N, C-alpha and C positions, 0 to 999 in steps of 0.2 A: 308412933301415933296410934292412939287407941281407936278401935273401930268406930266408937261413938263420935270421934272428932274427924273422921275421914270424910272429906267433902264428896267422895264418890259413892258413899253408901246410899243416899237417896236415889241416885240414878240406878244403882244395883237393885234396890228394892222395887222400883218401878219396872225395871227389866224383868225381874223374876215374876211379878204379878202378871204382866202382859204375856210372858212365856207360858205361865200356867193357864191363862185364859185361852191362848191358842191351842194348848195341849187338850184342854177340856173340849173345845170346839172340834178338834180333830177326832177325839174319841166319839163324840156325838155323831159325826159324819161316818166314822168307821163302823159303829154298831147299828146304824140305820140300815134298814133292809131295802129301801127304795128312795127315789128322789122325793116322793110325797112325804115319806117319813122324815127326811132331812128338813123339808119345808115346815113340817109340823113342829119339829124340835127346835128350829131356829127362827121362829116367827119374829118379825120385827128386826131382823138383821139383814145384812147384805147377802147372806147365804140362803135366804128364804126362796129366792127365785133361781137358785143355782142347782145344776145337777150334782150328783155326788162327785163325779169326776172333776167337773170344773171347780167345785167347792174345795176339793182336796188340792188341786193345782194352785188355786188362788191363796189358800192357806199357806202352802209351802213358799210361794213367792213373797207373801206378806211377811213371813218369818224372816226370810233372808234380808228383805229391805229393812225391817225393824231392827235386826241385829246390827246392820251397818249404821243406822241412825243412833243406836245406843253407843256405838264406838265414838261417834261425834259428841254425844252428850258427856261421856266419860272424859274425852279430851278437853272439852270446854271447862269442866269443873277442875281438872288437873291443871290446865294452863292458868286459870284464875288463881289457884293456890300457889303456883310458882311465882306469879306476879306479886301476890301478897307477901310471900316469903321474902322475895328480894326487897320489896318495899320496906318490910320490917327491919332490914339491915341498914337502910338509909332513911330513917324517919325525917331527918332535917331536909332531905331533898324533896320528899313528898309534901312536907309542910314547912316552907321556909320561915325562919324566925324574923327576918327583916327583908327589906327590898334592896339590899346592896347588889351590885353587879355580879359579885361572886355567887351569892345565894340564888339569884335569878338564873345564872348560867348553870348551876348545879341542878336546879329544879327542872330546867328545860332538858338537860342531858338525861336526867332520870326519866322524865316523861318520854323522851324519844326512845330510850333503850328499853325501859321496863314496860311501858304501856303500849308502845307501837313498834318495838324492835322485833327482830327476827326471832322466832321460836327456837331456831337452831342455835343462835347465840345464847339465848337464855338456857337451853338445855346444856350447852357446853360449859356454862359456868360451873356446873356440878360434876365435871369430869374427874375431879380429885376427891369427890365425896361419895360417889356411887360406883359400884363395880362397872368395869368397861362393858361387860355383856348387857347389863341393865340399861346403860346409856344407849347402846346399839338397839336394843329392843324398843326403847322409848322413841328413837328416831324412826324405826320401822312402823310403829303404831301411828306416829305423826304422818308418815308418808301415806299410809292407808287412809287415815282420816282426811288428808288433803284430796286423795283420789275420790273418796266418797262425796266430799263436799263439792268438788269442782267437776269431776268426771271429764277431764280434758281429753278429747279424742286423740290428741297428738302425743299423749303419754300412755305408756303401758300400765296396765293395772298391777299394782304391787301385790305381794303375797297377802292373802286375806288373813285378817286377825279376827278372832271371835271375841264376843263381849266379855265372857268370863276371864279369858286370858288378859284382856285389856285391863279389866278391874284389878286382877291380881298383880300385874307388873307395875301399873301406875300407882297402885296403893303402896307397893313395896318401895318404889322410888320416893314417894312422899314420906313414908315412914323413915327411910334412910336419911333424907335431908333434914327432917324435923328433929332428929337427934342433936342437930347443931343449933336448934332454935333457942 
């Protein structure tokens, strides 16, 4: 899959721009000599009323939260591409040619599995196409994505995955399966 065809690239570009903006803001705070200097440099932003220390703390917290949400965005684009990949394999199921009972049953089964089915089932469809360690990493990213999305207090937090690693592995997964497209 060429980088230009990778559905994760727009998310990556957004992530990199926001990361750069946070880095620039951090530098402004870092080189400011006082709270007044921070306020003067960052007029019109949420940092205008913040002390240097609280601005730095808030910036670090924001970066961590943003990186988690980027993992969600990468996963959404990845999952949509998996669904589209599977649907391309069964075009007659997605678009029945007639209204026979068989066609209707196939369409319903396709819809249940592809559009509403378990992501684990969808990922496992590719266990013979992608390396086992890549499938394991995809499941780990999915677990982290689920934790970020739901933050269920009854479940322990899985190992954190960072945005760039998520992009790299999910892109490689898509690249691997699209060789069969």
